Each structure stands twice: as structure tokens, then as C-alpha cells.
N, C-alpha and C positions, 0 to 999 in steps of 0.2 A: 622439397618437392611436394606439392599440393596434391591431395587426393581428388579423384574425380567422382562425381556422383552424377548418375541419370535419374532425372525426376519426370516420371510419366504421370500427369495430372490434369484433367480437363477443366478444372476449377481454377480460373486464372487468378482469382483473389488468394486462394490457398497456396498456389504455385508461387505466387510472388512472396508471400509471407515465409514459406519454407526456404526459398532461394536466398533471400536476404538473411535469414537467420543462419543458414549453412555457409554462405560466403563470409559472414562475420567470424564464423569459426575457422576460416581458411581453407574451406573446400571450393573447388571448381565444379559448378553446377551447370549441367545442360539439360534443358527442359523440352519435352514435346507433349502432345495431347492425344496421340493416336498410336494405336498398336503397330500399325504400318510404319509410322515414323520411328517407333521403339526398335523394331526388328532392323530397319536400315542403319540406324546408328550403332547397334551392336555389331554389325558386320563392319563398319567403318573403323570403329576404334575400341578401346579397351576401357572399361568402366571399373572403379573399385567397389562400388556399391550401387544397387538401383532401389529407388522409392517408386512404388506403383500404386495408383489407385485400382480398384476393382471395376467400377463403372466407367468405361471410357467412351470417347466419341464413337468409335467404330467396333466396340465389342467388349467382352468381358476380360479384363486383364489377367485373370488367374486360369481362364480356359486355355489360353495360349501359352502357359508358362513353361511348357515343355520345349518350345522353341527357343526360349530364353536359356534354358538349362543346356540346350545344344550348342548355342552360340557362346555362352559364358559359363561353363560348369562350376566355376569356382567362385563366382561372384556373389556375395550376400545379397538377399532381397528382403525389403522391408514393405509390407503391405499396409496400406492406408484404405480405410473404407467407411462411408456412410451407412453401409448396408449391415447395420450393427445386429446380426443374428449368429446363433450358435453355428449354423451352416457356414457363414463366412469365415468365421474364426477357425472352423475344422478345416476348410479348404485352404486357408492360409497355412495351417500346420501341415496339412498334407503336401503343400507345395514346397515343404522345407524351408519356409520363410525364416529368416533370422530373426524377426519380431514382427508383431501384428499390432497396429494402432487403430482403435475405432475412433471416428470423428465424433465430436471434437476432441483433439488430443492436446497434451502439454508440450509446447514447442521445446523447452528444455530437455524433456524426456526423449523427444525424437531426436534432437541434436546429439544427445548423450549415446542413443543406440546406434546412430550413424558412426560416430567415433570408435564404439566397441567393434562395430561391424568390420571397419578397415583395419583395425588392429590385430584381429584374430580370425583365422578361417573358420568358417561355420561347419558345424558338425554335420557329417553326411550319413544318413541312415536309410535304411530300406523303407519304402513306402508301404506301410502295413496297416493303414487305418482309413482306407477309402470307404466312404460311406454308401457307395452304390445306389445313391438316391433314396436310402432309408429314410423314413420320418424321423426327425430328431424330436427328443421329448421335451425340451425346454424352449420356452417362448419369452420373448422380451428384448427390446432394443434400448433399454435405460442404461444409463451409465454403470449403475450399481450392477446390473447383469453383464455388462461388458467384463468387469473383473472376474465374474464367475467363469464366463466363457474362456478368457485367457488362462486361468488356472487349470480348467479341464483339458486344454489343448497340450498343456506342458506336462501332463501326467500320461498321455496315451501312449507313448513309446517307451515306458518304464512300468516297473510294478511296485513303485513307492506307495506305502500305505497313506490312505487319505482319511482326514476326519472332516467331515461335514457338520456345521453347525448352524443353528437357525430355529425360529420359533416353528411350532407346529403348524403344519399345513403349508409351509413354504416350499416344499418339493425336494426334500433331501434325498428321497429315494430315486428320484428321476436324475438327479446328479449322479448317483451310483450307476443308474442304468445307462447314463450317457457315456460314463468312463468305460463300462463294459462294452457297450455295443459298438463305440467307436475305436477301441484299443485292440491290441494284438490278441486279447483273450476272448473276443467276441464269438469264436466258434465253440467256446466252452460253456459250461452252465453258469447261470447267474442264480444264487441262492440267497434269499433275504431272510433274516431272523429278527423279529421283534422281542428284545429282551424283556419289555415291560408286559408283554402278553403270556409269558412262560412262568409257571410257578417256579420259584427259586430252587426247590428241592428237585426238579426235573430239568433244570437248565443245562447242567453238564452233560447229562444224557443226550439232550437235544443237539448240542455243540459237537460232542466227541463220541456218541454212540455208547452202546453198552453191550456186554456179553450176557448171554443167557444166565439167568440165575444172580446176576449181580445185584438185584434188590428184590423186594416183593413185587410181583406183577411183571417181571422181566422174563417172559416165557420162551423168548427167542432173542437171537442176536439182532441188534438193530444199529445200522451205521448212521453216524451223526452228520451235521450240516457241513463240516469240514470234509469229510469224505465225499459227501454229495457235490460239494463245489470244487473237486480236485480238477485242476486244469483250468478252472474258470475264477469268478469273482465271489467272495462272500461278503454280503452287506449285513453288518451288525447295527441294527437300528436301535435307538435308545440305549446306548451303551452306558449311559449314567445310571441305569437301573439294575446293573450287573452286581450280584452278591459277592463279597470279599473273596470267597474260596474260588469261585468261577473265574474272578479276575486273575488269581494266581496262576491257574491252570491256562487261562488264555494268554498270559504273558509268556509262559514257559512254551506254548505252542509257536507263539510269533517269534521267539528266540531261536528255537530249534528246527522249526519247520516240520515237526513230528508231534502226533498225538497219541494218546492211549485211551482206549475206550474205557467206560466205567466198569469196574470188575475184570478189566483185562491185564495182561502182562507184557504183551508185545507192543511196541512202539511201532507206528505206521507213519511213513512219510507222506505228506501232503503237499501239493503245490497250489497254493490258492493266493489270490490277490485279496487283500483286506480293505474295504471301505467301511468306516464306522460313521456313525451319525449320533447327535444328541441335540435336545432342545434345552438342555441345561447348562449352566456355568460350572465346569468342572473344577475350576481353581478352589472355590470355597469347599468343595467336597474333598479335594486333595488336602487342603489345610486342616479339616477336622477328622481325616482318616477314613472317610468313606469311599474313596477312589484311589487306587495307587498311582502315585507319581510317576513311577518308572513305566506303568502301563499307559499313562497319558502321553509321555514323551514316545513311546513306541508307536502310538497310533497317530500322534499329531505331526507326522513327518511332512505331510503337505496339508495345511488347514484351508478349507474353503468355506466361507461363510455366506449364507443364503440371505439376503436382505428380506424384511417383512414387505408385504405388499404395500403397506401405507408408505413406505420409502421409495416405491417405484411405481406410482400412480399412472405415469404415462404409459405403462404397459398393460393397463386394465382393458382398453380397447382391443388391442391384438389378442389378449387372453379370452376376452369375451367372444370375439368372432371364432376363436378356435373352438371353445366349448359350444357355441351354437352348432358349428359343423360337427362336432362330436354327438350332440343331442339329435340330429337328423340321422346319423348312422345308428343311433339306437331306437330309432322308430318314432321320434318326436317330430312335429311339424317343423318346416323350415321357417326361420324367423330371422329378423335383423333388429338392431337397436337403433332408436332415433337419437340425435345428438343430445336432446335433453337427457334420456335415460343414461347415455354414456357418462354425461357430467355428474348424474346422480350417483352412478356407480363410483365414480372417481372421488366423490366427497365422503364415501362411507369409510369408516374405520377400519373394517376387515380384520377383526381379531382373529379369525380363523384362517386368514390368509388366502393363498390361491384356492385351497381345498374349499373354503367357504364361498369363494366367488364361483367355483365350478358349480356347487350345488344350488347356488341361487339362479345361475343362467339356466340350469336345467328346469328348475321350477318355473322361471319365467316363460320358457319355451312351452311348457306343459299348459299354464294357465291363460296366456295371453289370447285374447279373442281376434286379434288382427296379425297381418304378417309382420308389422312394425310394432316393436315393443316401445311404447311411449312412458313418459315420467309417471302418468298416473297408475299404469300397471306395475311400475317399479316400486311406487308408494306403498302398494298394498303387500309387497314382499319385504321391503326394507323400511319400516316405520321410521319417520324422521325423529321420533322421540326416544330413540334408543339411549338409555342413561349412559354416562360415563363410567369407566371401571371404577368401583369402590363406593357407588351409591349404596346405601343399606336399606332401602325399603324393600318390602316383599315383592311389589311389581317389578322393581329393577332386578331382583333375583331371579324371578320368573321369566322375564325377557333374556337376561343373560343365560339361563339354562337353555331356553329354546334357541337362542343363537348358537350357543355351543354345540347342542345336539345336531342342529342343522350343518354346522360347519365342520365339525370332528369327524362325522362319519364313523362312529365308534363300530368296530368289529365285534363279533359275538364273543363273549368271554372276557372283554376288557372294558366294558361300560364303567364298572364301579372304580376301578383303579385310575382309569381316564379322568373320571369326574373329580376324584379326589385331587389329582394333580392340578386340574384346570381350575378349581374353586378354592383351593387351599389358600392362595395368597389374598384373593378378595374377601374371604371369610375372616381371615386374621385382620385385615385392614378394617373390615367392619366392626370387629370387637374392639379394636383400638380407638375407632372413632366414637363408638359407644361410651367407652371409658376414658375419653379425653386423653389418650396416650398412657394411661395408668396400666403398667405390665401385670402387676398383682391381680387388679380387678379384671383386666382382659383375660387372664388364665383362668379365674374363677368363672367367668362367663362362658369360656370355651370348655371348661371341665377338664383342664390339663394341668400338669405341673409347670410351675413358673420357669423352672430351668428348661423344660421342653419348650415352652413359648419363646424364651430368650434363643435357643439354638435354631428353632425354626424361622424366626425373624432374621437371623443371621443368613441363613440359608437362602432365604427368599429375598434377601436385600431389602428388607422393609425397615424403615427409619421411624421408630415410635415417636421420636420428637415432632414429626410433622403433623402429629394428631393431637398434641397438647393444646389446651385451651389458651388463646392469646389474652394476655392480662394488660 
């Protein structure tokens, strides 16, 4: 007996391709293009699974999903959409869709999802993450961001620990905020901790709190971030900068769900969801003993990787419009970008990623003389002669420093360590270039031990052979 599929899709070309693929798999496919036809067909017969687009001829396919549930409460629903935003992904998740596919999708993956849907009943859960129209923090319709949205929607109805990776400025904290705001813990606190901004000797006190007299200067009891986040979400940013002793205590807290304040004897139960983030590659740090492997696996239950902006340039126009609107809210003049200016933004390398783009857009809104920001205004902010990473001239370093300061937006008290992290790799590459890849001479130029140089080259994934003179 063949399984029946109801396909609700108003793009006849896509509908034809899907129908042919599913019929090749042995499915019986009935198609329609309107919500009214869908509702009529559901009243007339039973279907094993429904595939539906969001934007249909006579309305929004997800807005009326309640009527589908009433007519066929046990039928799995697979959502297809060209409206590739986080809002659409969340609405699909809120509708308890079996799967969500942003267009364009892989036809084999879609066929596999249909097979899985008809082979097992979908999980039914309480609708606990409606957005209520709240503004969503992530923007972008690129294929790379679709993967991020899909992963976010899969963790909204559970408390699995999430590890967000990506370069500085890609928006890792926004992912954590989205998981918190859209999930079941949204009524609880969201507490963010930047591990790199806290002195190592104070980190345990910041996380777990301390009792009066626990150390010099501890004049009163203080609760830590774990207790502050009780019932909500704790975001641990730059987790790769955590010292070894604090890693051990964090692992113990994650395993037991209990913490102990510094200088205290009583264990305190805490109920927090952990979202961690890092711009580092933790695996080399695990190999050389700087990061605990067991802690990595405890944190990396659900990995979400944020792509750099240069890998999703098609999102730059939407992001720029969003930041121009934000600039108006902060008192800057209302501006818009010319097509030439947008093209110029899309050609830029964006080493500071979305954070750098935001700062540039705000600066453009401030300095532009006309309502429309043109290419000439953009050239004054983004000089075309920005050198490629690794150039060793003094001018190149000055430009790189200015670009980093503009893009990084370092907070008070973190400038020195942030600059060290940002410029260590290009500085080592400069030393190797000057010495033609000779590690001994490069170490002497830098004024560090050769073993230290070799270790840092490994950590930073720099291959000295690339800088050797060609003979």
C-alpha cells in the first residue's frame, strides 16, 4: 500500500519536481495551490504527510495551520519556504512541523524526510515558544544562515547545552539570546559572562560567588553568575580563555547541577541552561592540555557554527538596512544605500564581521551629506587600498589596527588582551616573512623562546614553510 502525500505549493515548477521525485519513491501525491483547496482535501480524505509552502495564493500557509491540526491531528507536516528568515524557521517549529526546508533545498533530503515522517509518528509537544511578535535578533536569508536557524529551532524545547563557534563579530551572543528569548526559559534571566574580560584569579568568584572573608577584599557575601541565572540561561562567552582550575569547577557544576561558593561549604542547586561560545579552535587546545576534553564534550552537545560575513555576502544588504533603522532609533539621520554602495559593501572583506559592518553603517549615517549614501561616501569610510592580512609594512599595520578598533568595539578593560589576540597571528606571520620562514631567527626577532614560537605557530595553525624563500 502506497503512502499518500498532500503537496500544497503554488510554484508549479517546484511542485512538478517534488511530485515526480516522490512518485519515483512510490508515494501517491495530491497537489493544490490554495489554502481553501487544502482544507477541502483534508476533509475529504486522509493523508499520511503534508508538504506545504508558507506563501500561497490565498494567504499564509502557517497562519491557518491550526485548522490542519484540527482536521488531521496525527499527520506530520513538512514546511517549505523561500522566506528564509529566523522568524519563518521559528514559526515552522512552533507549528510542530516534522521538518523545515528553506528553498532551495536538496531533493534527496526532502524525499528522505517524507519517508521518515510516514514511518514514525511525530513528537507532540506543548507550544511553549511563541514569539508574540517580538523582534528577532538574527538577520540573514543566506543558505549559511538557514543552517543556523534550523539548529536554533531544534533546541528551543529542550535544555541541551549549546556550543556556538565562529569568528569575532559574527553574532554568537545573538544566537544565545535567540535560544533564550524563543525557548521555554524566556521568562527567566539571561546572564552573559565574557571569560576573556575577567581576571583569572577572580573568575571562579564571578561564576560561583564567594562567602564573606573567602579572600582578601571579600567583605561581604556575593552570589555568582550561576545563581543569578537560576531558572534562565547562562551564556559563557570566550570559553577558550577559561583557566584550568575554573574549567574543573565548571565541569563539576555541569555534571551535578550544583555549585559551591568560593570559601563556602554548602552546595547550592542551580537550574540553568548553558550556552557557551568561542572564536578559538578548541581541538588543538585539548591536544596540548590547555582545555579539558571532558568539558568540551559536555559543552559541545549541540554545536552551532556561525559563518563569517564574507561567506554570506548576500545578507549584507538586509543587515545594512537593519543597522540604518537602528541608527535612526539612536538619533542619527534617516539614510538609505545606493546600489553602488551596497555593491561596495559586498566586496569588502569584513574581518570584523557583522560587528564591523554595524559600526561602518552607523558612521556612514553620521557623515553622509545626502539621504542616499553613494559609493563616494563609502570610499571615504572603506578605502579600497586596505592591505591583505599578513602584509608587513608599517602603513599596513596602522590600517589593520584602525580597522580592528573600528570593528571590534572593545569594551573598557579588555583592549590590551583583545588586541593581543587579534594581532598575534599577523605579527608571527610578519616575523616569518621577514626571516623567510627561519623559526630560530623569527624567535630572535620577536624576542621569545624558539619552543614558545613553535607552540604558538601550532596553536595559531601557521605553517612556516609557506614563508620559506622559493629557490
